[in-house]
PARO-860688 format. One line per field, with one value per residue: x, z, y of N, C-alpha, C in turn; residue number from 1; residue in one letter. Coordinates in steps of 0.02 Angstrom, whole numbers. Each point is the difference from the previous one (the first is absolute). Layout:
REM PARO-860688
neast	[X | ...]
nup	[Z | ...]
nnorth	[Y | ...]
caeast	[X | ...]
caup	[Z | ...]
canorth	[Y | ...]
ceast	[X | ...]
cup	[Z | ...]
cnorth	[Y | ...]
pos	[NUM | ...]
code	[A | ...]
END
This chain:
REM PARO-860688
neast	[1333 | -43 | 6 | -59 | -36 | -53 | -9 | 63 | -32 | 32 | -37 | 33 | -22 | 65 | -23 | 26 | -51 | -12 | -45 | -58 | -12 | -43 | 11 | -18 | -1 | -2 | 24 | -35 | 51 | -15 | 66 | -27 | 47 | 29 | -36 | 29 | -59 | 31 | -11 | 43 | 31 | -6 | 27 | 24 | -12 | -38 | 26 | -32 | 11 | 42 | -3 | 28 | 59 | -21 | 66 | 11 | -55 | 21 | 62 | -22 | -40 | 52 | 33 | -43 | -8 | -65 | 26 | 25 | 63 | -5 | 58 | -18 | 16 | -10 | -55 | -17 | -57 | -37 | -56 | -39 | 50 | 22 | 37 | 52 | 25 | 39 | -11 | 64 | 3 | -1 | 18 | -1 | -18 | 43 | 42 | 4 | -64 | 0 | -52 | 21 | 54 | -36 | -15 | -47 | 1 | -45 | -22 | -49 | 24 | 24 | 46 | -2 | 1 | 47 | 27 | -11 | 23 | 47 | 10 | -5 | 37 | 43 | -14 | 0 | -64 | -13 | -12 | -51 | -17 | 7 | -28 | -46 | 2 | -1 | -43 | -34 | 12 | 25 | 61 | 0 | -63 | 15 | 51 | -41 | -46 | 52 | 20 | -59 | 5 | -32 | 49 | -3 | -47 | -62 | 1 | 37 | 33 | 7 | 57 | -44 | -11 | -4 | 47 | 38 | -17 | 9 | 54 | 14 | -16 | 34 | 47 | -8 | 1 | 49 | 19 | -10 | 26 | 41 | -5 | 2 | 0 | -56 | 38 | 59 | 18 | 28 | -11 | -59 | -14 | 27 | -31 | -54 | 14 | 14 | -54 | -25 | 64 | -19 | -38 | 17 | -6 | -47 | -8 | 46 | 50 | 36 | -2 | 50 | -38 | 10 | 28 | -58 | -13 | 23 | 1 | 27 | 39 | 9 | -2 | 25 | 66 | 13 | -52 | 13 | 64 | -26 | -49 | 49 | 39 | -55 | -16 | 65 | -1 | -58 | 32 | 47 | -57 | -19 | 17 | 37 | -36 | -48 | -38 | 52 | 3 | -67 | -6 | 51 | -25 | -60 | 31 | 32 | -55 | -21 | 61 | 3 | -57 | 27 | -36 | -13 | 2 | -30 | -54 | 2 | -14 | -52 | 23 | -18 | 51 | -22 | 27 | -27 | -54 | 2 | 13 | -45 | -38 | 13 | -6 | -55 | -19 | 21 | -26 | -56 | -1 | 17 | -44 | -41 | 15 | -2 | -55 | -24 | 20 | -23 | -48 | 31 | 6 | -30 | -61 | -18 | -16 | 40 | -31 | -40 | 21 | 27 | 19 | 25 | 54 | 9 | 50 | -33 | 63 | -43 | 41 | 48 | -31 | -20 | -56 | 36 | -56 | -12]
nup	[53 | 43 | 11 | -23 | 39 | -40 | 25 | -18 | -50 | 22 | 31 | -46 | -23 | -7 | -62 | -14 | -41 | -15 | -43 | 4 | -61 | 50 | 4 | -50 | 18 | -52 | 28 | 23 | 19 | 53 | -5 | -13 | 46 | -46 | 30 | 29 | -4 | 48 | -18 | 51 | -16 | 45 | 17 | 36 | -56 | 4 | -32 | 19 | -58 | 6 | -64 | 42 | -16 | -32 | -1 | 61 | 18 | -43 | 24 | 62 | -11 | -33 | 53 | 48 | 20 | 10 | 56 | -17 | 4 | 49 | -8 | 63 | -4 | 66 | 27 | 54 | -20 | 38 | -32 | 40 | 41 | -62 | -8 | -18 | -55 | 19 | -66 | 12 | -9 | -64 | 2 | -62 | 27 | -44 | 44 | 4 | -20 | 64 | -41 | 27 | -6 | -57 | 8 | 25 | 58 | 4 | 56 | -30 | 29 | -62 | 35 | 46 | -47 | -32 | 59 | 11 | -63 | 8 | 59 | -29 | -49 | 42 | 28 | -65 | 24 | -46 | -19 | -41 | 48 | 47 | -38 | -11 | 63 | 20 | -48 | 19 | 65 | -61 | -7 | -62 | 0 | 35 | -42 | -51 | 24 | 10 | -61 | -29 | -18 | 49 | -9 | -39 | 36 | -10 | -8 | 48 | -11 | 7 | -13 | -17 | -26 | -58 | 17 | 24 | -52 | -43 | 38 | -1 | -65 | -10 | 39 | -31 | -59 | 27 | 24 | -59 | -30 | 52 | -16 | -62 | 45 | 11 | -16 | 28 | -61 | 57 | -27 | -24 | 59 | 32 | -42 | 5 | 65 | -9 | -40 | 45 | 18 | -18 | -30 | 62 | -4 | -40 | 53 | 43 | -23 | 16 | -9 | 0 | 49 | -13 | -59 | -21 | -14 | -62 | 6 | 60 | -26 | -45 | 42 | 45 | 4 | 64 | -4 | -61 | 16 | 60 | -31 | -43 | 54 | 28 | -56 | -5 | 65 | -12 | -55 | 45 | 25 | -51 | 53 | 0 | 57 | -46 | 53 | 16 | -62 | -6 | 59 | -16 | -61 | 28 | 44 | -52 | -38 | 62 | 12 | -51 | 0 | -31 | -52 | 40 | 35 | -57 | 37 | -27 | 57 | 28 | 61 | -21 | 36 | 52 | -32 | -58 | 35 | 31 | -59 | -29 | 55 | -4 | -67 | 6 | 51 | -31 | -57 | 31 | 36 | -55 | -33 | 51 | 0 | -66 | 5 | 48 | -35 | -52 | 45 | 4 | 65 | 42 | 27 | -45 | -43 | -53 | -39 | -1 | -65 | 12 | 62 | -30 | 39 | 58 | 25 | 55 | 21 | 41 | -23 | 31 | 3 | 61 | -37 | -18 | 12 | 48]
nnorth	[38 | -29 | 66 | 22 | -41 | 3 | -59 | 11 | 34 | 52 | 46 | 35 | -59 | -4 | 9 | -59 | -15 | -64 | 24 | -32 | 22 | 8 | 66 | 44 | 65 | 41 | 54 | 52 | 36 | 35 | 0 | -61 | -12 | -39 | -48 | -52 | -31 | -35 | -64 | -5 | -57 | -46 | -58 | 50 | 33 | 55 | 53 | 56 | 31 | 53 | 22 | 43 | -25 | 54 | 12 | -24 | 35 | 47 | -7 | -6 | 51 | 24 | -18 | 15 | -63 | -13 | -23 | 62 | -23 | 45 | 32 | 7 | 66 | 5 | 26 | -35 | 27 | 39 | -21 | 37 | -15 | 14 | -54 | 39 | -27 | 48 | -9 | -10 | -66 | -17 | -64 | -24 | -58 | -25 | -27 | -66 | 4 | -7 | -13 | -57 | 40 | 7 | -65 | 38 | -29 | -47 | 30 | -34 | -54 | -9 | -35 | 50 | 47 | -35 | -10 | 65 | 12 | -46 | 30 | 60 | -23 | -28 | 60 | 7 | 2 | 45 | -63 | 17 | 44 | -46 | -46 | 46 | 22 | -63 | -6 | 53 | -8 | -7 | -25 | 24 | -16 | -54 | -10 | 19 | -42 | -38 | 16 | 0 | 64 | 32 | 44 | 54 | 31 | -16 | -66 | -29 | 56 | -65 | -32 | -45 | 59 | -32 | -44 | 49 | 38 | -49 | -13 | 67 | 5 | -54 | 27 | 59 | -30 | -32 | 59 | 32 | -53 | 4 | 64 | -26 | -52 | 35 | 51 | -6 | -16 | -25 | -58 | 22 | 30 | -52 | -41 | 40 | -2 | -65 | 4 | 44 | -1 | -60 | 44 | 19 | -66 | 29 | 41 | -20 | 40 | -52 | 67 | 45 | 19 | -64 | 17 | 26 | -61 | -1 | -66 | 12 | 45 | -48 | -50 | 43 | -15 | -4 | 39 | 27 | 16 | 20 | 30 | 23 | 11 | 25 | 31 | 16 | 14 | 32 | 17 | 3 | 25 | -37 | -35 | 55 | 4 | 6 | -14 | -42 | -25 | 3 | -28 | -41 | -9 | -3 | -38 | -28 | -5 | -15 | -26 | 42 | -32 | 52 | 15 | 52 | -56 | -12 | -8 | -60 | -28 | 27 | -11 | -61 | -25 | -34 | -52 | 24 | 13 | -58 | -30 | 39 | -6 | -64 | -1 | 39 | -40 | -53 | 25 | 21 | -55 | -35 | 38 | -7 | -65 | 1 | 36 | -38 | -53 | 35 | 9 | 58 | -20 | 42 | 2 | 45 | -47 | -3 | 43 | -52 | 6 | -60 | 10 | 56 | -8 | 34 | -34 | -16 | 16 | 33 | 45 | 34 | 57 | 22 | 3 | -53 | -34 | 46]
caeast	[-31 | -45 | 31 | -53 | -66 | -51 | -27 | 48 | 8 | -28 | 11 | 68 | 46 | 34 | -15 | 47 | -24 | -39 | -73 | -42 | -48 | -66 | -39 | 22 | -41 | 23 | -46 | 27 | -4 | -41 | 34 | 0 | 58 | -13 | 30 | -19 | -22 | 20 | -13 | 57 | -13 | 39 | -44 | -26 | -52 | 8 | 6 | -7 | 61 | -10 | 58 | -17 | 43 | -36 | 45 | 2 | -66 | -8 | 42 | -30 | -63 | 14 | 38 | -26 | -59 | -19 | 35 | 72 | 37 | 40 | 41 | -25 | 36 | -42 | -12 | -68 | -35 | -68 | -48 | -67 | 0 | 24 | 70 | 10 | 70 | 18 | 52 | 51 | 34 | -29 | 30 | -35 | 40 | -24 | 18 | 15 | -53 | -37 | -65 | -32 | 12 | -44 | -70 | -26 | -32 | -43 | 34 | -14 | 38 | -40 | -15 | -55 | -61 | -20 | -28 | -66 | -43 | -17 | -45 | -67 | -30 | -15 | -56 | -61 | -39 | -31 | 49 | 17 | 37 | 69 | 36 | 13 | 53 | 62 | 21 | 16 | 61 | 57 | 44 | 19 | -49 | 14 | 62 | -15 | -47 | 42 | 48 | -29 | -25 | -73 | -12 | 59 | 20 | -52 | 2 | 36 | 36 | 65 | 0 | -37 | -57 | -62 | -16 | -13 | -66 | -51 | -9 | -36 | -70 | -26 | -9 | -61 | -58 | -12 | -35 | -66 | -40 | -18 | -53 | -63 | 3 | -61 | -10 | 61 | 36 | 71 | 47 | -3 | 29 | 72 | 27 | -1 | 51 | 66 | 9 | -29 | 52 | 48 | 21 | 58 | 59 | 13 | -11 | 59 | 67 | 33 | 59 | -7 | -62 | -54 | -42 | -51 | 17 | -42 | -64 | -44 | -26 | -44 | -60 | -41 | 33 | 0 | -68 | -12 | 51 | -19 | -55 | 28 | 37 | -50 | -34 | 46 | 1 | -63 | 4 | 38 | -40 | -66 | -51 | -7 | -69 | -9 | -20 | 59 | 39 | -32 | 7 | 69 | 10 | -34 | 39 | 57 | -23 | -34 | 31 | 14 | -60 | -41 | 30 | 46 | 64 | 28 | -38 | -39 | -69 | -4 | -11 | -70 | -10 | 22 | 72 | 34 | -3 | 47 | 67 | 16 | 16 | 62 | 53 | 7 | 28 | 72 | 35 | -2 | 42 | 69 | 15 | 8 | 63 | 54 | 2 | 24 | 70 | 43 | -6 | 52 | -26 | -68 | -52 | -32 | 39 | -15 | -62 | 7 | -50 | -39 | -50 | -32 | -1 | 58 | -12 | 26 | 47 | -10 | 51 | -8 | -4 | -62 | -15 | 33 | -51 | -23]
caup	[-44 | 42 | 61 | 47 | -19 | 10 | 68 | 50 | -8 | 53 | -13 | 8 | -28 | -63 | -45 | -56 | -6 | -60 | 10 | -60 | -13 | -2 | -39 | 3 | -38 | 6 | 32 | 1 | 63 | -3 | -45 | -69 | -15 | -5 | 45 | -17 | 55 | -11 | 47 | -3 | 41 | -1 | 22 | 68 | -2 | -45 | 30 | -45 | -11 | -41 | -31 | -1 | -49 | -62 | -52 | 13 | -11 | -73 | -23 | 23 | -34 | -67 | -2 | 44 | -11 | 58 | 1 | 1 | 63 | -2 | 59 | 25 | 56 | 27 | 72 | 19 | 39 | 21 | -25 | 19 | 34 | -44 | -21 | -69 | -18 | -43 | -43 | -22 | -58 | -20 | -58 | -17 | -5 | -61 | -4 | 62 | 49 | 34 | 11 | 62 | 52 | -9 | -3 | 67 | 7 | 58 | 64 | 19 | -38 | -51 | 21 | 48 | -35 | -39 | 46 | 18 | -56 | -3 | 55 | -17 | -51 | 32 | 47 | -36 | 7 | -63 | -39 | -66 | 8 | 23 | -54 | -51 | 22 | -1 | -70 | -26 | 29 | -13 | -56 | -14 | 29 | 71 | 8 | -9 | 55 | 60 | -12 | -28 | 44 | -3 | -31 | -15 | 56 | 48 | 58 | -13 | -63 | 6 | -14 | 52 | 23 | -21 | 46 | 67 | -2 | -9 | 65 | 44 | -21 | 18 | 72 | 15 | -24 | 44 | 60 | -21 | -12 | 65 | 27 | -38 | -25 | -33 | -67 | -40 | -14 | 17 | -48 | -60 | 17 | 6 | -67 | -34 | 29 | -23 | -73 | -25 | -32 | -33 | -63 | 12 | -19 | -70 | -12 | 14 | -8 | 65 | -4 | 38 | -11 | -18 | -53 | -29 | -65 | -55 | -6 | 55 | -17 | -59 | 8 | 58 | 63 | 34 | 5 | -61 | -1 | 48 | -29 | -51 | 33 | 28 | -55 | -24 | 49 | -4 | -59 | 20 | 50 | -28 | 48 | 53 | -1 | -38 | 44 | 32 | -51 | -9 | 62 | 6 | -52 | 23 | 54 | -31 | -40 | 40 | 66 | 11 | 31 | -44 | -66 | 3 | 28 | -44 | 0 | -61 | 25 | 72 | 35 | 0 | 44 | 68 | 3 | -36 | 43 | 56 | -29 | -17 | 60 | 29 | -43 | 14 | 66 | -4 | -36 | 35 | 60 | -22 | -18 | 62 | 30 | -39 | 18 | 69 | 3 | -33 | 37 | 49 | 54 | 25 | -28 | -61 | -57 | -58 | -34 | -49 | -53 | -13 | 55 | 4 | 69 | 39 | 53 | 65 | 16 | 67 | 45 | 12 | -59 | 11 | -40 | -65 | -55 | -17]
canorth	[50 | 42 | 25 | 21 | -21 | 52 | -8 | 27 | 71 | 44 | 70 | 19 | -51 | 15 | -54 | -11 | -68 | -21 | -10 | -8 | 54 | -29 | 46 | 68 | 47 | 68 | 50 | 67 | 37 | 60 | 48 | -25 | -42 | -71 | -48 | -68 | -42 | -68 | -53 | -47 | -58 | -63 | -54 | 14 | 53 | 56 | 64 | 56 | 39 | 61 | 30 | 71 | 36 | -6 | -28 | -72 | -26 | -7 | -56 | -62 | -10 | -21 | -64 | -51 | -39 | -41 | -63 | 10 | -1 | 61 | 18 | 63 | 32 | 52 | -1 | -15 | 51 | -18 | 49 | -20 | -64 | -54 | 6 | 21 | 9 | 56 | -28 | 48 | -30 | -63 | -33 | -60 | -61 | -32 | -70 | -34 | 15 | -55 | 30 | -24 | 50 | 58 | -22 | -13 | -67 | -6 | -15 | -70 | -50 | -33 | -68 | 3 | 17 | -59 | -50 | 23 | -12 | -70 | -14 | 27 | -44 | -64 | 7 | 9 | -62 | -18 | -38 | 31 | 63 | -14 | -32 | 50 | 43 | -41 | -5 | 67 | 27 | -44 | 18 | 68 | 46 | 6 | 36 | 70 | 21 | 12 | 55 | 61 | 54 | 11 | 66 | 39 | 43 | 17 | -45 | -63 | 13 | -31 | -70 | -37 | 40 | -31 | -55 | 29 | 32 | -52 | -33 | 45 | -1 | -66 | 2 | 41 | -36 | -56 | 26 | 21 | -61 | -27 | 43 | -10 | -67 | -21 | 33 | 3 | -62 | 16 | -29 | 42 | 65 | -6 | -11 | 64 | 44 | -21 | 8 | 62 | 41 | -44 | 32 | 41 | -40 | 16 | 72 | 41 | -24 | -4 | 38 | 62 | 37 | -47 | 28 | -43 | -30 | 27 | -37 | 21 | 66 | -2 | -41 | 17 | -11 | -65 | -27 | -41 | -53 | -51 | -38 | -43 | -52 | -46 | -38 | -52 | -54 | -37 | -43 | -59 | -35 | 2 | -21 | 51 | 23 | 62 | 54 | 26 | 36 | 66 | 39 | 23 | 52 | 61 | 29 | 36 | 56 | 48 | 12 | 71 | 27 | 42 | 9 | 57 | -25 | -50 | -62 | -14 | -5 | 10 | -64 | -20 | -56 | 18 | -12 | 52 | 61 | -10 | 5 | 69 | 40 | -27 | 26 | 71 | 7 | -15 | 52 | 64 | -4 | 1 | 69 | 38 | -23 | 30 | 71 | 7 | -22 | 51 | 62 | 13 | 43 | -12 | 42 | -18 | -15 | 42 | -17 | -52 | 12 | -60 | -6 | 66 | 22 | -11 | -49 | 16 | -51 | -22 | 30 | 71 | 43 | 36 | 59 | 1 | -7 | 66]
ceast	[-45 | 36 | -50 | -67 | -49 | -28 | 45 | 8 | -33 | 15 | 72 | 50 | 30 | -7 | 53 | -11 | -36 | -72 | -32 | -46 | -68 | -47 | 30 | -46 | 29 | -52 | 37 | -7 | -45 | 30 | 5 | 58 | -19 | 33 | -29 | -22 | 18 | -27 | 55 | -14 | 53 | -45 | -29 | -54 | 15 | 3 | -7 | 68 | -18 | 68 | -18 | 41 | -32 | 41 | 2 | -67 | -13 | 40 | -32 | -66 | 10 | 31 | -35 | -61 | -16 | 35 | 75 | 28 | 48 | 40 | -21 | 45 | -44 | -6 | -73 | -27 | -68 | -47 | -70 | -2 | 27 | 73 | 3 | 74 | 8 | 61 | 47 | 37 | -33 | 35 | -37 | 47 | -29 | 13 | 11 | -51 | -32 | -68 | -34 | 12 | -50 | -74 | -23 | -34 | -39 | 40 | -11 | 42 | -45 | -20 | -59 | -67 | -25 | -30 | -71 | -49 | -22 | -48 | -71 | -34 | -19 | -61 | -67 | -38 | -27 | 52 | 15 | 39 | 72 | 42 | 18 | 60 | 66 | 27 | 23 | 67 | 58 | 43 | 16 | -49 | 12 | 63 | -10 | -44 | 40 | 43 | -32 | -16 | -75 | -17 | 68 | 23 | -53 | 2 | 34 | 39 | 72 | -4 | -32 | -62 | -67 | -21 | -15 | -70 | -56 | -11 | -36 | -74 | -34 | -13 | -60 | -63 | -17 | -38 | -71 | -45 | -22 | -56 | -67 | -3 | -62 | -6 | 62 | 31 | 73 | 50 | 4 | 33 | 76 | 32 | 0 | 53 | 68 | 11 | -22 | 49 | 48 | 25 | 63 | 65 | 21 | -2 | 65 | 65 | 35 | 68 | -13 | -63 | -60 | -45 | -52 | 20 | -51 | -67 | -50 | -31 | -51 | -64 | -41 | 29 | -16 | -70 | -16 | 51 | -17 | -58 | 25 | 37 | -50 | -32 | 46 | 3 | -63 | 0 | 37 | -37 | -72 | -56 | -10 | -70 | -8 | -21 | 57 | 44 | -28 | 10 | 71 | 16 | -32 | 40 | 61 | -24 | -30 | 36 | 20 | -62 | -45 | 38 | 51 | 69 | 28 | -37 | -37 | -74 | 1 | -17 | -76 | -13 | 27 | 75 | 39 | 0 | 51 | 73 | 21 | 22 | 63 | 60 | 14 | 33 | 75 | 40 | 4 | 45 | 73 | 21 | 13 | 67 | 60 | 10 | 30 | 73 | 48 | 1 | 55 | -28 | -71 | -50 | -28 | 50 | -13 | -65 | 13 | -56 | -43 | -54 | -40 | -9 | 71 | -16 | 33 | 44 | -8 | 50 | -11 | -1 | -63 | -5 | 30 | -52 | -25 | 53]
cup	[39 | 63 | 54 | -27 | 14 | 71 | 54 | -2 | 57 | -20 | 15 | -29 | -65 | -44 | -55 | -18 | -66 | 19 | -67 | -6 | -7 | -42 | 6 | -42 | 9 | 35 | -2 | 70 | -9 | -45 | -72 | -18 | 0 | 58 | -14 | 64 | -18 | 55 | -7 | 46 | -3 | 30 | 69 | 0 | -51 | 39 | -52 | -8 | -43 | -27 | -10 | -50 | -69 | -57 | 7 | -14 | -74 | -27 | 18 | -35 | -70 | -3 | 37 | -31 | 64 | -5 | -5 | 68 | 0 | 65 | 21 | 58 | 24 | 75 | 13 | 43 | 20 | -24 | 14 | 30 | -40 | -18 | -75 | -13 | -46 | -41 | -24 | -63 | -15 | -60 | -12 | -7 | -57 | -1 | 69 | 54 | 27 | 19 | 63 | 59 | -1 | -5 | 72 | 4 | 66 | 63 | 24 | -43 | -48 | 22 | 49 | -35 | -42 | 43 | 22 | -57 | -4 | 57 | -14 | -51 | 30 | 45 | -37 | -2 | -66 | -45 | -68 | 6 | 24 | -56 | -55 | 21 | 2 | -70 | -27 | 26 | -5 | -53 | -5 | 31 | 75 | 13 | -7 | 56 | 64 | -8 | -15 | 51 | -7 | -34 | -16 | 61 | 54 | 61 | -21 | -65 | 5 | -19 | 56 | 24 | -19 | 47 | 68 | 4 | -4 | 65 | 50 | -16 | 21 | 76 | 22 | -20 | 46 | 64 | -17 | -8 | 66 | 32 | -34 | -28 | -38 | -72 | -45 | -7 | 14 | -50 | -63 | 14 | 6 | -68 | -39 | 26 | -29 | -73 | -25 | -38 | -41 | -67 | 8 | -13 | -72 | -15 | 5 | -21 | 67 | -4 | 35 | -19 | -18 | -54 | -25 | -69 | -53 | -2 | 55 | -16 | -58 | 14 | 61 | 66 | 32 | 6 | -60 | -4 | 48 | -23 | -52 | 30 | 28 | -54 | -29 | 49 | -1 | -58 | 16 | 52 | -23 | 49 | 57 | -4 | -31 | 47 | 38 | -49 | -9 | 60 | 7 | -52 | 24 | 55 | -25 | -33 | 43 | 63 | 12 | 22 | -44 | -64 | -1 | 28 | -44 | -2 | -68 | 18 | 75 | 35 | 6 | 35 | 69 | 7 | -35 | 39 | 57 | -25 | -15 | 61 | 35 | -40 | 14 | 67 | 0 | -33 | 39 | 63 | -20 | -20 | 63 | 34 | -35 | 19 | 68 | 8 | -30 | 40 | 53 | 53 | 16 | -39 | -65 | -57 | -55 | -32 | -52 | -51 | -12 | 54 | 9 | 72 | 29 | 56 | 65 | 23 | 71 | 48 | 6 | -66 | 1 | -46 | -71 | -57 | -20 | -38]
cnorth	[47 | 19 | 15 | -25 | 57 | -3 | 29 | 75 | 39 | 72 | 18 | -49 | 27 | -61 | -2 | -73 | -12 | -11 | -17 | 59 | -31 | 44 | 70 | 44 | 71 | 44 | 67 | 31 | 62 | 52 | -24 | -45 | -72 | -36 | -69 | -36 | -73 | -44 | -51 | -59 | -54 | -53 | 13 | 54 | 53 | 65 | 54 | 36 | 59 | 22 | 74 | 40 | -10 | -28 | -75 | -32 | -10 | -58 | -67 | -16 | -29 | -72 | -58 | -37 | -37 | -68 | 6 | -7 | 59 | 7 | 70 | 24 | 57 | -6 | -12 | 57 | -26 | 56 | -26 | -70 | -58 | 12 | 16 | 9 | 59 | -21 | 55 | -24 | -67 | -28 | -65 | -58 | -41 | -76 | -29 | 11 | -64 | 28 | -23 | 49 | 57 | -19 | -13 | -67 | -2 | -12 | -71 | -46 | -37 | -71 | -2 | 14 | -59 | -53 | 22 | -10 | -72 | -22 | 23 | -47 | -67 | 2 | 10 | -67 | -26 | -32 | 32 | 64 | -13 | -31 | 52 | 44 | -39 | -6 | 67 | 24 | -51 | 33 | 74 | 51 | 9 | 40 | 76 | 28 | 15 | 61 | 67 | 53 | 4 | 66 | 31 | 41 | 8 | -43 | -65 | 3 | -26 | -73 | -39 | 36 | -30 | -56 | 27 | 31 | -54 | -38 | 42 | -1 | -66 | -4 | 39 | -38 | -60 | 22 | 19 | -61 | -30 | 40 | -12 | -71 | -25 | 25 | -2 | -70 | 12 | -26 | 44 | 66 | -2 | -11 | 65 | 48 | -17 | 13 | 70 | 44 | -43 | 27 | 43 | -41 | 14 | 74 | 40 | -37 | 0 | 34 | 68 | 38 | -43 | 29 | -50 | -24 | 24 | -37 | 21 | 68 | -2 | -37 | 17 | -18 | -67 | -31 | -44 | -58 | -57 | -44 | -49 | -59 | -53 | -41 | -53 | -57 | -41 | -49 | -64 | -41 | -1 | -20 | 50 | 30 | 69 | 57 | 30 | 40 | 71 | 44 | 27 | 54 | 65 | 33 | 38 | 64 | 56 | 22 | 72 | 39 | 41 | 14 | 57 | -20 | -58 | -66 | -6 | -5 | 11 | -66 | -15 | -66 | 19 | -12 | 55 | 66 | -5 | 6 | 71 | 38 | -27 | 26 | 74 | 13 | -14 | 55 | 66 | -2 | 0 | 70 | 41 | -19 | 33 | 74 | 10 | -21 | 51 | 66 | 6 | 47 | -15 | 41 | -29 | -14 | 54 | -25 | -53 | 5 | -62 | -10 | 63 | 24 | -5 | -51 | 24 | -58 | -27 | 28 | 75 | 40 | 40 | 59 | -1 | -4 | 69 | 39]
pos	[1 | 2 | 3 | 4 | 5 | 6 | 7 | 8 | 9 | 10 | 11 | 12 | 13 | 14 | 15 | 16 | 17 | 18 | 19 | 20 | 21 | 22 | 23 | 24 | 25 | 26 | 27 | 28 | 29 | 30 | 31 | 32 | 33 | 34 | 35 | 36 | 37 | 38 | 39 | 40 | 41 | 42 | 43 | 44 | 45 | 46 | 47 | 48 | 49 | 50 | 51 | 52 | 53 | 54 | 55 | 56 | 57 | 58 | 59 | 60 | 61 | 62 | 63 | 64 | 65 | 66 | 67 | 68 | 69 | 70 | 71 | 72 | 73 | 74 | 75 | 76 | 77 | 78 | 79 | 80 | 81 | 82 | 83 | 84 | 85 | 86 | 87 | 88 | 89 | 90 | 91 | 92 | 93 | 94 | 95 | 96 | 97 | 98 | 99 | 100 | 101 | 102 | 103 | 104 | 105 | 106 | 107 | 108 | 109 | 110 | 111 | 112 | 113 | 114 | 115 | 116 | 117 | 118 | 119 | 120 | 121 | 122 | 123 | 124 | 125 | 126 | 127 | 128 | 129 | 130 | 131 | 132 | 133 | 134 | 135 | 136 | 137 | 138 | 139 | 140 | 141 | 142 | 143 | 144 | 145 | 146 | 147 | 148 | 149 | 150 | 151 | 152 | 153 | 154 | 155 | 156 | 157 | 158 | 159 | 160 | 161 | 162 | 163 | 164 | 165 | 166 | 167 | 168 | 169 | 170 | 171 | 172 | 173 | 174 | 175 | 176 | 177 | 178 | 179 | 180 | 181 | 182 | 183 | 184 | 185 | 186 | 187 | 188 | 189 | 190 | 191 | 192 | 193 | 194 | 195 | 196 | 197 | 198 | 199 | 200 | 201 | 202 | 203 | 204 | 205 | 206 | 207 | 208 | 209 | 210 | 211 | 212 | 213 | 214 | 215 | 216 | 217 | 218 | 219 | 220 | 221 | 222 | 223 | 224 | 225 | 226 | 227 | 228 | 229 | 230 | 231 | 232 | 233 | 234 | 235 | 236 | 237 | 238 | 239 | 240 | 241 | 242 | 243 | 244 | 245 | 246 | 247 | 248 | 249 | 250 | 251 | 252 | 253 | 254 | 255 | 256 | 257 | 258 | 259 | 260 | 261 | 262 | 263 | 264 | 265 | 266 | 267 | 268 | 269 | 270 | 271 | 272 | 273 | 274 | 275 | 276 | 277 | 278 | 279 | 280 | 281 | 282 | 283 | 284 | 285 | 286 | 287 | 288 | 289 | 290 | 291 | 292 | 293 | 294 | 295 | 296 | 297 | 298 | 299 | 300 | 301 | 302 | 303 | 304 | 305 | 306 | 307 | 308 | 309 | 310 | 311 | 312 | 313 | 314 | 315 | 316 | 317 | 318 | 319 | 320 | 321 | 322]
code	[X | X | X | X | X | X | X | X | X | X | X | X | X | X | X | X | X | X | X | X | X | X | X | X | X | X | X | X | X | X | X | X | X | X | X | X | X | X | X | X | X | X | X | X | X | X | X | X | X | X | X | X | X | X | X | X | X | X | X | X | X | X | X | X | X | X | X | X | X | X | X | X | X | X | X | X | X | X | X | X | X | X | X | X | X | X | X | X | X | X | X | X | X | X | X | X | X | X | X | X | X | X | X | X | X | X | X | X | X | X | X | X | X | X | X | X | X | X | X | X | X | X | X | X | X | X | X | X | X | X | X | X | X | X | X | X | X | X | X | X | X | X | X | X | X | X | X | X | X | X | X | X | X | X | X | X | X | X | X | X | X | X | X | X | X | X | X | X | X | X | X | X | X | X | X | X | X | X | X | X | X | X | X | X | X | X | X | X | X | X | X | X | X | X | X | X | X | X | X | X | X | X | X | X | X | X | X | X | X | X | X | X | X | X | X | X | X | X | X | X | X | X | X | X | X | X | X | X | X | X | X | X | X | X | X | X | X | X | X | X | X | X | X | X | X | X | X | X | X | X | X | X | X | X | X | X | X | X | X | X | X | X | X | X | X | X | X | X | X | X | X | X | X | X | X | X | X | X | X | X | X | X | X | X | X | X | X | X | X | X | X | X | X | X | X | X | X | X | X | X | X | X | X | X | X | X | X | X | X | X | X | X | X | X | X | X | X | X | X | X | X | X]
END
């Protein structure tokens, strides 16, 4: 079914292939003609696309939905250092779809990440926290935790992304705890790192584009869902120390750092402060990696609206920023 993976596309490649529609939006040229911006993808990545023919753009706008699998014919060009498919023809496939071909997944093997998770839990010195995590990460919740994405598109936006991101955050937290042994509780901090995004197991549908589920949109997303998951787990462990329960809830509710970024409360414990910055570091570095990996050639990347800057690739391209 797949003739060309997104990761194999290069400037000048003739495209005649199936892609998932990750997103699309109409726009107008300087002369006022309608064109369509598309984000196409498969399990190896995503690529920008444009439909310049206004008639085709109108037809596609009326017929397309995010998550559709479409047959695209066109050619790959380069614009501002980024690859872009100029679409000449598009048809929609309605049956016989193997969605696993179109869902991106972590470059890390799930078995390796699961082994690292178990090692982190086993290394926790505090008996109540270790027992709590061993009880929490079982059954259906563990299966979802291993499979879930960490986001729709910003960072770790692929199957296994939640576990990969959580392990990165835990690794950063472990280093921070070693730097401040007199003030940070390492067991509490690692536990917070592993559960801070656990609500994402209930936030996204594991299908093309990872759309948010209705309940997540209605109740406040993964932060509220994560707190609810934690409270359900606490009910099954009535002897779990109350001070740890409160600290872990606070770490979930505050890990976005400030209310403008979605935090219910700002971090008010040293572990919550450390967790917020580790979470931010993992996300921002992943964003930068995505931009640099998608960039073709040397010099400066295209402007990224999320990071609000262009990135220097470390190669030739003197004067491109000006």
